[in-house]
Structure formats: structure tokens, C-alpha cells
N, C-alpha and C positions, 0 to 999 in steps of 0.2 A: 787360657791354660787350665786344665782340670787338675785338681789336687789328687795326689795318689792316696789310696787308702792306707791308713796307719796299720802296721802289722799287729796282729793279735798279741804277740809276745811283748811288744812295746807297750800296748795298752795295759796288759797285766802288770808289768813292772811299774808303770805310772800309777796304777791303782794302789799298789803296795806303798809307793812313796806318799800318795795322798793320805793313806791311813797313818803312816808314821808322822806326817805333818800334823794331823789332827791329835795324835797322842802327844807330840811335843808341845802343842798348844795347851792341852789339858794339864800336862805336867808343869808347864810354866805358870798356868793359872793357880795350881796348887802351891807352887813355890811362892807366888805373890800373896796368897792367903797367909802362909806361914810368916813371910817377912812383914806382913801387916801386923801380925801378933807381936813380932819382935819390936816393931816400931811403937806399938802401944806400951809394951813393957819399958822400952827406953824412955818414952815420954813420961810415964808414970814415975820413973825413978830419976828423972832429970839427967839422963845419960845423953852423950853426944850422938847425933844421927850417923856420923861417920866413925867407923872403927877401922882405921887404916891397917892396923896389924892383922885383923881378921881378914880383910880384903886381900892383902898380900899373901897370906897363908893359903887362902882359898884359890887364888889364881895360880899359885905355885903348884898346889895339889892337882888342879885341873890340867895344868900344862904337863905334869908328869904322867897323867893318864892318857894323854893324846897318842903316845906311841903305840900302846896296846890296842887302841881303837883305830889306828891308822888315820889320825886326824891332824890337821895343821895346827900347831900350838898357837900361832899368831892369830888365826881365825877364832879359835876358842877363847883366847884372852880378850880379843876385841868384842866378841859377843857377850861374854860374861861381864866385862867392864861396863858395857852399855846397860845390861840388866842391873848391875849393882848401882849404876848412876841413877836409874829410875827408882830403885829401892830407897836410896838416900834422899832423893827428892820427896818421895812419899813420907819418909820418916820426918823430914823437916816440916812438912805440912801438918803432920800429927802433933808436933810440938807447938805449933802456932795456935 
């Protein structure tokens, strides 16, 4: 069974998605550079790696932004919770 050619319009949209994915990764990389700086500051001042109040405020803020961007708040909360989990792990490593 021969595969059908992929329509040009579909390829163009996929190319745009690929660019956005690359931009998202670049922004995530920038975010982790900044959270590393935060971790160094926390470690130098003997502050806790976890700031539960800040995390809760951030997740609430992101959740409220979901409607204007037509995004599922549950998905965004899950994604950012995972990102924050990695940040806390990195902060704990910096304190050791």
C-alpha cells in the first residue's frame, strides 16, 4: 500500500508548529537559567528550595491566563507543576 502525499498546506502548518516548539524550548532554557540564579541566591542566603506560597500564586496566575489563550488550565497546571518540580530539585542540589 503506497502512502499518499502529504498536502502542502499540512506541511506548512507543521513547519510553523516545529518553529513554535523550538521557541518554546529556547524560552524554557532561558527560564531554567533564571531559576538557576534564583537557586544560587537561595543557597547563598540559606533559604528553602521550595517556596510553596510563590508556587501557588504562580499556578493560580497561569490558570487565570488560560481562558484568554484558549488553553486547558489542568494541562497548564500539570506542565508548570512538573517544571517547578525540576526547579526545586535543582535548587536542592545547589544547597548540597
